C-alpha positions in Angstrom: -8.8 3.0 14.3 -11.0 4.6 11.5 -8.9 6.9 10.7 -6.2 4.3 10.2 -8.8 2.0 8.2 -9.9 5.0 6.2 -5.7 5.9 5.6 -4.7 2.6 4.7 -8.1 2.6 2.0 -7.0 5.5 0.8 -3.7 4.4 0.1 -4.9 1.4 -1.8 -7.1 3.2 -3.7 -4.3 5.6 -4.9 -1.8 3.1 -5.0 -3.5 -0.1 -6.9 -7.2 0.6 -6.9 -6.5 -1.3 -10.7 -4.5 -4.4 -9.3 -6.0 -7.5 -8.8 -7.4 -8.3 -5.2 -4.1 -9.9 -4.5 -2.3 -7.0 -5.2 -4.5 -4.4 -3.3 -3.7 -6.8 0.0 -0.1 -6.9 -0.8 -0.1 -3.0 -0.5 -2.4 -3.0 2.8 0.4 -5.4 4.4 2.8 -3.0 3.5 1.6 -0.3 4.7 0.8 -2.0 8.2 4.4 -3.4 8.3 5.9 0.4 7.6 3.6 1.2 10.5 5.0 -2.1 12.6 8.5 -1.7 12.1 8.0 2.1 13.0 5.7 1.9 16.0 3.7 4.4 14.7 -0.1 4.6 13.5 -0.8 3.8 9.9 -1.9 7.7 9.4 1.7 8.6 10.0 2.8 6.2 7.3 0.7 6.9 5.4 1.3 11.0 5.4 5.0 10.5 6.0 6.7 12.6 2.9 8.0 11.1 0.1 6.5 7.4 1.0 3.8 7.4 -1.5 3.6 9.4 -4.9 0.0 10.0 -4.8 0.6 12.2 -1.6 2.7 14.1 -3.9 0.9 14.4 -7.1 -2.9 14.4 -6.5 -4.7 17.5 -6.8 -7.5 15.8 -4.8 -7.2 12.8 -2.3 -11.2 12.5 -2.2 -12.1 9.0 -4.5 -13.7 9.7 -7.8 -14.8 6.0 -7.7 -16.9 4.9 -5.1 -17.2 1.0 -6.2 -13.5 0.9 -6.4 -12.8 2.8 -3.1 -15.3 0.1 -1.5 -13.1 -2.7 -3.4 -10.1 -1.5 -2.0 -11.6 -1.2 1.7 -12.5 -5.2 1.0 -8.8 -5.9 0.3 -7.8 -3.6 3.5 -9.9 -5.9 5.4 -8.8 -8.9 4.0 -5.2 -7.4 4.8 -6.3 -6.9 8.7 -7.4 -10.4 9.1 -4.9 -12.4 7.4 -1.1 -13.6 7.8 1.1 -11.6 5.5 2.1 -13.1 2.6 4.4 -10.8 1.4 6.6 -12.1 3.9 7.7 -9.1 5.9 7.6 -6.2 2.6 8.0 -2.5 3.6 8.2 -1.4 -0.4 7.1 -1.7 -3.6 7.1 -0.7 -7.5 5.6 -0.4 -10.2 6.8 -3.4 -12.7 8.3 -0.9 -15.8 10.5 1.2 -13.2 13.6 0.4 -10.8 13.5 2.8 -8.4 16.9 4.1 -7.3 16.4 2.6 -3.7 15.9 -1.4 -5.0 19.6 -2.2 -4.4 19.1 -1.5 -0.9 16.1 -4.2 -0.3 15.6 -7.8 -0.7 12.9 -8.6 -3.7 10.1 -10.6 -2.3 7.6 -11.2 -5.3 5.4 -9.8 -7.9 1.5 -9.1 -7.2 -0.3 -7.6 -10.1 1.8 -5.0 -11.6 4.1 -4.3 -8.6 7.5 -5.9 -7.3 7.6 -6.1 -3.0 10.6 -5.9 -1.0 12.3 -5.9 2.2 
C-alpha cells in the first residue's frame, strides 16, 4: 500500500505540482482509474513505459520541493477518500498541446491547465 501511495504521489508531484488542488486530485484519479481498469498496482501504472512524461524526461525522480510533495500527498489522500469527479478519466494533457491520441477518447473536463479524457 505504501509503495502505491508513494508512486501516485510522485506522479501527481511531477505531473501537476503547480496545479490547483482540484487538478492534482484529478491527476490522482486518472492514475487510480488506469490501475483499476487494468487490474494492476498503481506502481505498475506509473512506471509503465511512455505513460507519463516525467518517467522519461527526469534526471532524478526525487522531489526537490518537500512542501509541494506534501501538498501532492494530501491531494492523493483526498482522491483515495472521495468519489471520482473525472467520470472515469484515464488520460489528460496540458491545454497548450493537442496529442495525437485525443481523437480516440471522449473529453470529460478541464481542471487547472489539464484537459481530461476517457
